[in-house]
MIZAKE-116421 format. One record per residue: residue number from 0; x, y, z of N, C-alpha, C, CB in turn. Coordinates in Angstrom, 2 decimals, padded with zeros to 5 digits. Glycine has a CB too. Example, Ala and Ser with C-alpha at 12.3 -4.5 7.8 and 13.67 -1.06 7.14 Angstrom:
2
{seq = 0 | n_u = 013.19 | n_v = -005.69 | n_w = 007.80 | ca_u = 012.30 | ca_v = -004.50 | ca_w = 007.80 | c_u = 013.20 | c_v = -003.30 | c_w = 007.80 | cb_u = 011.31 | cb_v = -004.47 | cb_w = 009.05}
{seq = 1 | n_u = 012.85 | n_v = -002.25 | n_w = 007.08 | ca_u = 013.67 | ca_v = -001.06 | ca_w = 007.14 | c_u = 012.90 | c_v = 000.03 | c_w = 007.87 | cb_u = 014.08 | cb_v = -000.60 | cb_w = 005.72}
# end
This chain:
75
{seq = 0 | n_u = 000.31 | n_v = -035.24 | n_w = 001.40 | ca_u = 000.24 | ca_v = -034.32 | ca_w = 002.52 | c_u = -000.62 | c_v = -034.94 | c_w = 003.63 | cb_u = -000.34 | cb_v = -032.95 | cb_w = 002.07}
{seq = 1 | n_u = -000.10 | n_v = -034.92 | n_w = 004.83 | ca_u = -000.83 | ca_v = -035.49 | ca_w = 005.96 | c_u = -001.93 | c_v = -034.53 | c_w = 006.40 | cb_u = 000.14 | cb_v = -035.79 | cb_w = 007.14}
{seq = 2 | n_u = -003.10 | n_v = -035.06 | n_w = 006.61 | ca_u = -004.24 | ca_v = -034.25 | ca_w = 007.05 | c_u = -004.22 | c_v = -034.08 | c_w = 008.56 | cb_u = -005.56 | cb_v = -034.89 | cb_w = 006.61}
{seq = 3 | n_u = -004.79 | n_v = -032.97 | n_w = 008.99 | ca_u = -004.91 | ca_v = -032.70 | ca_w = 010.42 | c_u = -006.10 | c_v = -033.46 | c_w = 010.98 | cb_u = -005.06 | cb_v = -031.18 | cb_w = 010.68}
{seq = 4 | n_u = -006.11 | n_v = -033.63 | n_w = 012.27 | ca_u = -007.19 | ca_v = -034.31 | ca_w = 012.96 | c_u = -008.48 | c_v = -033.49 | c_w = 012.85 | cb_u = -006.82 | cb_v = -034.56 | cb_w = 014.43}
{seq = 5 | n_u = -009.61 | n_v = -034.20 | n_w = 012.80 | ca_u = -010.92 | ca_v = -033.54 | ca_w = 012.76 | c_u = -011.18 | c_v = -032.68 | c_w = 013.99 | cb_u = -012.03 | cb_v = -034.58 | cb_w = 012.63}
{seq = 6 | n_u = -010.51 | n_v = -032.96 | n_w = 015.10 | ca_u = -010.74 | ca_v = -032.17 | ca_w = 016.31 | c_u = -010.31 | c_v = -030.72 | c_w = 016.13 | cb_u = -010.00 | cb_v = -032.79 | cb_w = 017.49}
{seq = 7 | n_u = -009.48 | n_v = -030.44 | n_w = 015.12 | ca_u = -009.04 | ca_v = -029.08 | ca_w = 014.84 | c_u = -009.90 | c_v = -028.38 | c_w = 013.78 | cb_u = -007.60 | cb_v = -029.09 | cb_w = 014.39}
{seq = 8 | n_u = -010.89 | n_v = -029.06 | n_w = 013.26 | ca_u = -011.66 | ca_v = -028.52 | ca_w = 012.13 | c_u = -012.36 | c_v = -027.20 | c_w = 012.46 | cb_u = -012.69 | cb_v = -029.53 | cb_w = 011.67}
{seq = 9 | n_u = -012.89 | n_v = -027.06 | n_w = 013.65 | ca_u = -013.57 | ca_v = -025.81 | ca_w = 014.01 | c_u = -012.58 | c_v = -024.65 | c_w = 014.04 | cb_u = -014.27 | cb_v = -025.96 | cb_w = 015.39}
{seq = 10 | n_u = -011.42 | n_v = -024.86 | n_w = 014.66 | ca_u = -010.40 | ca_v = -023.80 | ca_w = 014.72 | c_u = -009.90 | c_v = -023.46 | c_w = 013.32 | cb_u = -009.21 | cb_v = -024.24 | cb_w = 015.61}
{seq = 11 | n_u = -009.66 | n_v = -024.46 | n_w = 012.48 | ca_u = -009.20 | ca_v = -024.22 | ca_w = 011.11 | c_u = -010.25 | c_v = -023.44 | c_w = 010.33 | cb_u = -008.87 | cb_v = -025.55 | cb_w = 010.40}
{seq = 12 | n_u = -011.52 | n_v = -023.82 | n_w = 010.50 | ca_u = -012.60 | ca_v = -023.10 | ca_w = 009.84 | c_u = -012.62 | c_v = -021.63 | c_w = 010.24 | cb_u = -013.96 | cb_v = -023.75 | cb_w = 010.17}
{seq = 13 | n_u = -012.50 | n_v = -021.36 | n_w = 011.55 | ca_u = -012.53 | ca_v = -019.99 | ca_w = 012.06 | c_u = -011.33 | c_v = -019.19 | c_w = 011.56 | cb_u = -012.56 | cb_v = -019.98 | cb_w = 013.59}
{seq = 14 | n_u = -010.14 | n_v = -019.76 | n_w = 011.60 | ca_u = -008.94 | ca_v = -019.03 | ca_w = 011.18 | c_u = -008.99 | c_v = -018.74 | c_w = 009.69 | cb_u = -007.68 | cb_v = -019.83 | cb_w = 011.53}
{seq = 15 | n_u = -009.38 | n_v = -019.72 | n_w = 008.88 | ca_u = -009.45 | ca_v = -019.49 | ca_w = 007.43 | c_u = -010.54 | c_v = -018.49 | c_w = 007.06 | cb_u = -009.69 | cb_v = -020.81 | cb_w = 006.70}
{seq = 16 | n_u = -011.68 | n_v = -018.58 | n_w = 007.73 | ca_u = -012.75 | ca_v = -017.61 | ca_w = 007.48 | c_u = -012.29 | c_v = -016.20 | c_w = 007.82 | cb_u = -014.00 | cb_v = -017.97 | cb_w = 008.28}
{seq = 17 | n_u = -011.64 | n_v = -016.03 | n_w = 008.95 | ca_u = -011.18 | ca_v = -014.69 | ca_w = 009.34 | c_u = -010.07 | c_v = -014.18 | c_w = 008.43 | cb_u = -010.70 | cb_v = -014.70 | cb_w = 010.78}
{seq = 18 | n_u = -009.20 | n_v = -015.05 | n_w = 007.96 | ca_u = -008.15 | ca_v = -014.62 | ca_w = 007.03 | c_u = -008.77 | c_v = -014.13 | c_w = 005.73 | cb_u = -007.16 | cb_v = -015.78 | cb_w = 006.74}
{seq = 19 | n_u = -009.61 | n_v = -014.96 | n_w = 005.11 | ca_u = -010.19 | ca_v = -014.59 | ca_w = 003.82 | c_u = -011.11 | c_v = -013.38 | c_w = 003.91 | cb_u = -010.95 | cb_v = -015.76 | cb_w = 003.24}
{seq = 20 | n_u = -011.95 | n_v = -013.34 | n_w = 004.93 | ca_u = -012.90 | ca_v = -012.24 | ca_w = 005.06 | c_u = -012.17 | c_v = -010.92 | c_w = 005.32 | cb_u = -013.89 | cb_v = -012.52 | cb_w = 006.19}
{seq = 21 | n_u = -011.22 | n_v = -010.92 | n_w = 006.24 | ca_u = -010.49 | ca_v = -009.69 | ca_w = 006.54 | c_u = -009.64 | c_v = -009.25 | c_w = 005.34 | cb_u = -009.59 | cb_v = -009.88 | cb_w = 007.77}
{seq = 22 | n_u = -009.07 | n_v = -010.20 | n_w = 004.61 | ca_u = -008.27 | ca_v = -009.89 | ca_w = 003.43 | c_u = -009.11 | c_v = -009.18 | c_w = 002.37 | cb_u = -007.65 | cb_v = -011.17 | cb_w = 002.84}
{seq = 23 | n_u = -010.25 | n_v = -009.78 | n_w = 002.05 | ca_u = -011.10 | ca_v = -009.22 | ca_w = 001.00 | c_u = -011.78 | c_v = -007.92 | c_w = 001.42 | cb_u = -012.16 | cb_v = -010.22 | cb_w = 000.59}
{seq = 24 | n_u = -012.30 | n_v = -007.87 | n_w = 002.64 | ca_u = -012.98 | ca_v = -006.66 | ca_w = 003.09 | c_u = -012.01 | c_v = -005.49 | c_w = 003.26 | cb_u = -013.71 | cb_v = -006.93 | cb_w = 004.41}
{seq = 25 | n_u = -010.81 | n_v = -005.75 | n_w = 003.74 | ca_u = -009.84 | ca_v = -004.65 | ca_w = 003.88 | c_u = -009.45 | c_v = -004.12 | c_w = 002.50 | cb_u = -008.59 | cb_v = -005.13 | cb_w = 004.64}
{seq = 26 | n_u = -009.38 | n_v = -005.00 | n_w = 001.50 | ca_u = -009.10 | ca_v = -004.52 | ca_w = 000.14 | c_u = -010.21 | c_v = -003.60 | c_w = -000.35 | cb_u = -008.94 | cb_v = -005.72 | cb_w = -000.83}
{seq = 27 | n_u = -011.46 | n_v = -004.06 | n_w = -000.20 | ca_u = -012.60 | ca_v = -003.27 | ca_w = -000.68 | c_u = -012.67 | c_v = -001.92 | c_w = 000.02 | cb_u = -013.91 | cb_v = -004.04 | cb_w = -000.46}
{seq = 28 | n_u = -012.56 | n_v = -001.91 | n_w = 001.34 | ca_u = -012.66 | ca_v = -000.65 | ca_w = 002.09 | c_u = -011.49 | c_v = 000.28 | c_w = 001.78 | cb_u = -012.73 | cb_v = -000.93 | cb_w = 003.60}
{seq = 29 | n_u = -010.29 | n_v = -000.27 | n_w = 001.67 | ca_u = -009.12 | ca_v = 000.56 | ca_w = 001.31 | c_u = -009.29 | c_v = 001.14 | c_w = -000.08 | cb_u = -007.82 | cb_v = -000.27 | cb_w = 001.39}
{seq = 30 | n_u = -009.76 | n_v = 000.33 | n_w = -001.01 | ca_u = -009.97 | ca_v = 000.81 | ca_w = -002.38 | c_u = -011.05 | c_v = 001.89 | c_w = -002.44 | cb_u = -010.36 | cb_v = -000.35 | cb_w = -003.29}
{seq = 31 | n_u = -012.16 | n_v = 001.69 | n_w = -001.75 | ca_u = -013.24 | ca_v = 002.68 | ca_w = -001.74 | c_u = -012.76 | c_v = 004.01 | c_w = -001.15 | cb_u = -014.45 | cb_v = 002.15 | cb_w = -000.94}
{seq = 32 | n_u = -012.00 | n_v = 003.93 | n_w = -000.07 | ca_u = -011.56 | ca_v = 005.15 | ca_w = 000.61 | c_u = -010.41 | c_v = 005.86 | c_w = -000.08 | cb_u = -011.16 | cb_v = 004.83 | cb_w = 002.01}
{seq = 33 | n_u = -009.50 | n_v = 005.11 | n_w = -000.72 | ca_u = -008.30 | ca_v = 005.73 | ca_w = -001.29 | c_u = -008.21 | c_v = 005.66 | c_w = -002.81 | cb_u = -007.09 | cb_v = 005.09 | cb_w = -000.71}
{seq = 34 | n_u = -008.86 | n_v = 004.67 | n_w = -003.41 | ca_u = -008.61 | ca_v = 004.40 | ca_w = -004.81 | c_u = -007.23 | c_v = 003.77 | c_w = -004.94 | cb_u = -008.71 | cb_v = 005.71 | cb_w = -005.66}
{seq = 35 | n_u = -006.79 | n_v = 003.59 | n_w = -006.16 | ca_u = -005.45 | ca_v = 003.04 | ca_w = -006.38 | c_u = -004.47 | c_v = 004.21 | c_w = -006.33 | cb_u = -005.34 | cb_v = 002.26 | cb_w = -007.75}
{seq = 36 | n_u = -003.76 | n_v = 004.31 | n_w = -005.21 | ca_u = -002.80 | ca_v = 005.38 | ca_w = -004.99 | c_u = -001.41 | c_v = 004.77 | c_w = -004.77 | cb_u = -003.21 | cb_v = 006.27 | cb_w = -003.77}
{seq = 37 | n_u = -000.42 | n_v = 005.63 | n_w = -004.79 | ca_u = 000.93 | ca_v = 005.16 | ca_w = -004.51 | c_u = 000.95 | c_v = 004.58 | c_w = -003.09 | cb_u = 001.98 | cb_v = 006.32 | cb_w = -004.66}
{seq = 38 | n_u = 001.54 | n_v = 003.43 | n_w = -002.94 | ca_u = 001.60 | ca_v = 002.76 | ca_w = -001.64 | c_u = 000.33 | c_v = 002.04 | c_w = -001.27 | cb_u = 001.92 | cb_v = 003.75 | cb_w = -000.60}
{seq = 39 | n_u = -000.55 | n_v = 001.81 | n_w = -002.24 | ca_u = -001.83 | ca_v = 001.16 | ca_w = -001.97 | c_u = -001.66 | c_v = -000.18 | c_w = -001.29 | cb_u = -002.61 | cb_v = 000.98 | cb_w = -003.27}
{seq = 40 | n_u = -000.77 | n_v = -001.01 | n_w = -001.79 | ca_u = -000.61 | ca_v = -002.36 | ca_w = -001.26 | c_u = -000.15 | c_v = -002.32 | c_w = 000.20 | cb_u = 000.40 | cb_v = -003.16 | cb_w = -002.11}
{seq = 41 | n_u = 000.77 | n_v = -001.42 | n_w = 000.52 | ca_u = 001.24 | ca_v = -001.30 | ca_w = 001.90 | c_u = 000.09 | c_v = -000.86 | c_w = 002.81 | cb_u = 002.42 | cb_v = -000.29 | cb_w = 001.99}
{seq = 42 | n_u = -000.68 | n_v = 000.13 | n_w = 002.36 | ca_u = -001.82 | ca_v = 000.61 | ca_w = 003.15 | c_u = -002.87 | c_v = -000.50 | c_w = 003.32 | cb_u = -002.47 | cb_v = 001.85 | cb_w = 002.47}
{seq = 43 | n_u = -003.09 | n_v = -001.26 | n_w = 002.25 | ca_u = -004.04 | ca_v = -002.36 | ca_w = 002.30 | c_u = -003.58 | c_v = -003.43 | c_w = 003.30 | cb_u = -004.22 | cb_v = -002.97 | cb_w = 000.90}
{seq = 44 | n_u = -002.30 | n_v = -003.80 | n_w = 003.25 | ca_u = -001.81 | ca_v = -004.83 | ca_w = 004.15 | c_u = -001.83 | c_v = -004.38 | c_w = 005.61 | cb_u = -000.40 | cb_v = -005.24 | cb_w = 003.75}
{seq = 45 | n_u = -001.60 | n_v = -003.10 | n_w = 005.84 | ca_u = -001.72 | ca_v = -002.57 | ca_w = 007.21 | c_u = -003.17 | c_v = -002.68 | c_w = 007.68 | cb_u = -001.23 | cb_v = -001.10 | cb_w = 007.29}
{seq = 46 | n_u = -004.09 | n_v = -002.31 | n_w = 006.79 | ca_u = -005.52 | ca_v = -002.42 | ca_w = 007.10 | c_u = -005.91 | c_v = -003.88 | c_w = 007.32 | cb_u = -006.38 | cb_v = -001.81 | cb_w = 005.97}
{seq = 47 | n_u = -005.34 | n_v = -004.79 | n_w = 006.52 | ca_u = -005.64 | ca_v = -006.21 | ca_w = 006.65 | c_u = -005.17 | c_v = -006.73 | c_w = 008.01 | cb_u = -004.98 | cb_v = -007.01 | cb_w = 005.51}
{seq = 48 | n_u = -003.97 | n_v = -006.34 | n_w = 008.42 | ca_u = -003.47 | ca_v = -006.77 | ca_w = 009.72 | c_u = -004.39 | c_v = -006.36 | c_w = 010.85 | cb_u = -002.09 | cb_v = -006.21 | cb_w = 009.96}
{seq = 49 | n_u = -004.83 | n_v = -005.12 | n_w = 010.82 | ca_u = -005.74 | ca_v = -004.63 | ca_w = 011.85 | c_u = -007.10 | c_v = -005.34 | c_w = 011.76 | cb_u = -005.94 | cb_v = -003.12 | cb_w = 011.72}
{seq = 50 | n_u = -007.59 | n_v = -005.51 | n_w = 010.54 | ca_u = -008.88 | ca_v = -006.19 | ca_w = 010.34 | c_u = -008.82 | c_v = -007.62 | c_w = 010.85 | cb_u = -009.28 | cb_v = -006.17 | cb_w = 008.86}
{seq = 51 | n_u = -007.70 | n_v = -008.30 | n_w = 010.62 | ca_u = -007.57 | ca_v = -009.67 | ca_w = 011.10 | c_u = -007.54 | c_v = -009.72 | c_w = 012.62 | cb_u = -006.31 | cb_v = -010.32 | cb_w = 010.52}
{seq = 52 | n_u = -006.78 | n_v = -008.80 | n_w = 013.22 | ca_u = -006.69 | ca_v = -008.77 | ca_w = 014.69 | c_u = -008.05 | c_v = -008.53 | c_w = 015.34 | cb_u = -005.71 | cb_v = -007.69 | cb_w = 015.14}
{seq = 53 | n_u = -008.88 | n_v = -007.74 | n_w = 014.69 | ca_u = -010.22 | ca_v = -007.49 | ca_w = 015.22 | c_u = -011.18 | c_v = -008.60 | c_w = 014.79 | cb_u = -010.74 | cb_v = -006.11 | cb_w = 014.73}
{seq = 54 | n_u = -011.07 | n_v = -009.04 | n_w = 013.54 | ca_u = -012.00 | ca_v = -010.01 | ca_w = 012.99 | c_u = -011.91 | c_v = -011.41 | c_w = 013.57 | cb_u = -011.81 | cb_v = -010.09 | cb_w = 011.54}
{seq = 55 | n_u = -010.70 | n_v = -011.86 | n_w = 013.86 | ca_u = -010.54 | ca_v = -013.23 | ca_w = 014.37 | c_u = -011.31 | c_v = -013.47 | c_w = 015.67 | cb_u = -009.07 | cb_v = -013.53 | cb_w = 014.59}
{seq = 56 | n_u = -011.14 | n_v = -012.62 | n_w = 016.68 | ca_u = -011.92 | ca_v = -012.87 | ca_w = 017.90 | c_u = -013.43 | c_v = -012.71 | c_w = 017.69 | cb_u = -011.46 | cb_v = -011.93 | cb_w = 019.00}
{seq = 57 | n_u = -013.82 | n_v = -011.77 | n_w = 016.83 | ca_u = -015.24 | ca_v = -011.58 | ca_w = 016.57 | c_u = -015.82 | c_v = -012.82 | c_w = 015.91 | cb_u = -015.49 | cb_v = -010.35 | cb_w = 015.69}
{seq = 58 | n_u = -015.14 | n_v = -013.34 | n_w = 014.89 | ca_u = -015.62 | ca_v = -014.53 | ca_w = 014.20 | c_u = -015.63 | c_v = -015.73 | c_w = 015.15 | cb_u = -014.75 | cb_v = -014.84 | cb_w = 012.97}
{seq = 59 | n_u = -014.64 | n_v = -015.80 | n_w = 016.03 | ca_u = -014.59 | ca_v = -016.89 | ca_w = 017.02 | c_u = -015.83 | c_v = -016.89 | c_w = 017.90 | cb_u = -013.34 | cb_v = -016.77 | cb_w = 017.88}
{seq = 60 | n_u = -016.36 | n_v = -015.72 | n_w = 018.21 | ca_u = -017.56 | ca_v = -015.62 | ca_w = 019.03 | c_u = -018.84 | c_v = -015.79 | c_w = 018.22 | cb_u = -017.59 | cb_v = -014.28 | cb_w = 019.74}
{seq = 61 | n_u = -018.85 | n_v = -015.31 | n_w = 016.99 | ca_u = -020.07 | ca_v = -015.29 | ca_w = 016.18 | c_u = -020.37 | c_v = -016.64 | c_w = 015.53 | cb_u = -019.95 | cb_v = -014.23 | cb_w = 015.09}
{seq = 62 | n_u = -019.35 | n_v = -017.36 | n_w = 015.07 | ca_u = -019.58 | ca_v = -018.63 | ca_w = 014.36 | c_u = -020.43 | c_v = -019.62 | c_w = 015.17 | cb_u = -018.24 | cb_v = -019.27 | cb_w = 014.01}
{seq = 63 | n_u = -020.12 | n_v = -019.87 | n_w = 016.44 | ca_u = -020.99 | ca_v = -020.81 | ca_w = 017.18 | c_u = -022.43 | c_v = -020.34 | c_w = 017.30 | cb_u = -020.42 | cb_v = -021.04 | cb_w = 018.57}
{seq = 64 | n_u = -022.64 | n_v = -019.05 | n_w = 017.46 | ca_u = -023.99 | ca_v = -018.49 | ca_w = 017.55 | c_u = -024.72 | c_v = -018.68 | c_w = 016.23 | cb_u = -023.95 | cb_v = -016.99 | cb_w = 017.94}
{seq = 65 | n_u = -024.04 | n_v = -018.40 | n_w = 015.12 | ca_u = -024.65 | ca_v = -018.55 | ca_w = 013.80 | c_u = -024.98 | c_v = -020.02 | c_w = 013.53 | cb_u = -023.71 | cb_v = -017.99 | cb_w = 012.70}
{seq = 66 | n_u = -024.08 | n_v = -020.92 | n_w = 013.90 | ca_u = -024.35 | ca_v = -022.36 | ca_w = 013.70 | c_u = -025.61 | c_v = -022.78 | c_w = 014.47 | cb_u = -023.14 | cb_v = -023.21 | cb_w = 014.16}
{seq = 67 | n_u = -025.76 | n_v = -022.32 | n_w = 015.71 | ca_u = -026.95 | ca_v = -022.66 | ca_w = 016.50 | c_u = -028.21 | c_v = -022.07 | c_w = 015.87 | cb_u = -026.80 | cb_v = -022.16 | cb_w = 017.96}
{seq = 68 | n_u = -028.10 | n_v = -020.83 | n_w = 015.39 | ca_u = -029.23 | ca_v = -020.19 | ca_w = 014.74 | c_u = -029.64 | c_v = -020.96 | c_w = 013.48 | cb_u = -028.89 | cb_v = -018.73 | cb_w = 014.38}
{seq = 69 | n_u = -028.66 | n_v = -021.32 | n_w = 012.67 | ca_u = -028.96 | ca_v = -022.09 | ca_w = 011.45 | c_u = -029.58 | c_v = -023.43 | c_w = 011.81 | cb_u = -027.69 | cb_v = -022.31 | cb_w = 010.61}
{seq = 70 | n_u = -029.04 | n_v = -024.10 | n_w = 012.81 | ca_u = -029.61 | ca_v = -025.39 | ca_w = 013.25 | c_u = -031.06 | c_v = -025.24 | c_w = 013.71 | cb_u = -028.78 | cb_v = -025.97 | cb_w = 014.39}
{seq = 71 | n_u = -031.37 | n_v = -024.11 | n_w = 014.37 | ca_u = -032.75 | ca_v = -023.92 | ca_w = 014.84 | c_u = -033.70 | c_v = -023.56 | c_w = 013.70 | cb_u = -032.79 | cb_v = -022.83 | cb_w = 015.91}
{seq = 72 | n_u = -033.17 | n_v = -023.06 | n_w = 012.60 | ca_u = -034.01 | ca_v = -022.65 | ca_w = 011.47 | c_u = -034.15 | c_v = -023.73 | c_w = 010.39 | cb_u = -033.44 | cb_v = -021.40 | cb_w = 010.84}
{seq = 73 | n_u = -033.36 | n_v = -024.79 | n_w = 010.51 | ca_u = -033.38 | ca_v = -025.84 | ca_w = 009.48 | c_u = -033.66 | c_v = -027.18 | c_w = 010.11 | cb_u = -032.04 | cb_v = -025.88 | cb_w = 008.71}
{seq = 74 | n_u = -034.07 | n_v = -028.12 | n_w = 009.24 | ca_u = -034.35 | ca_v = -029.49 | ca_w = 009.71 | c_u = -033.16 | c_v = -030.38 | c_w = 009.49 | cb_u = -035.57 | cb_v = -030.07 | cb_w = 009.00}
# end
């Protein structure tokens, strides 16, 4: 498999982080609010879609700030 250029690493990091985080958090919140009910997976995936649409831009803004904060706190 051909690897992508390192110049895309920041974007790939942000997209993968937002996919995994929104996927897992939408599952947890849907489960807490509804339990396992009929149509759970459909409701979860709808919640995931919305969470991703909101989460991706937020993570895009937060990741650079967090990286700078970590850099200032570490040697």
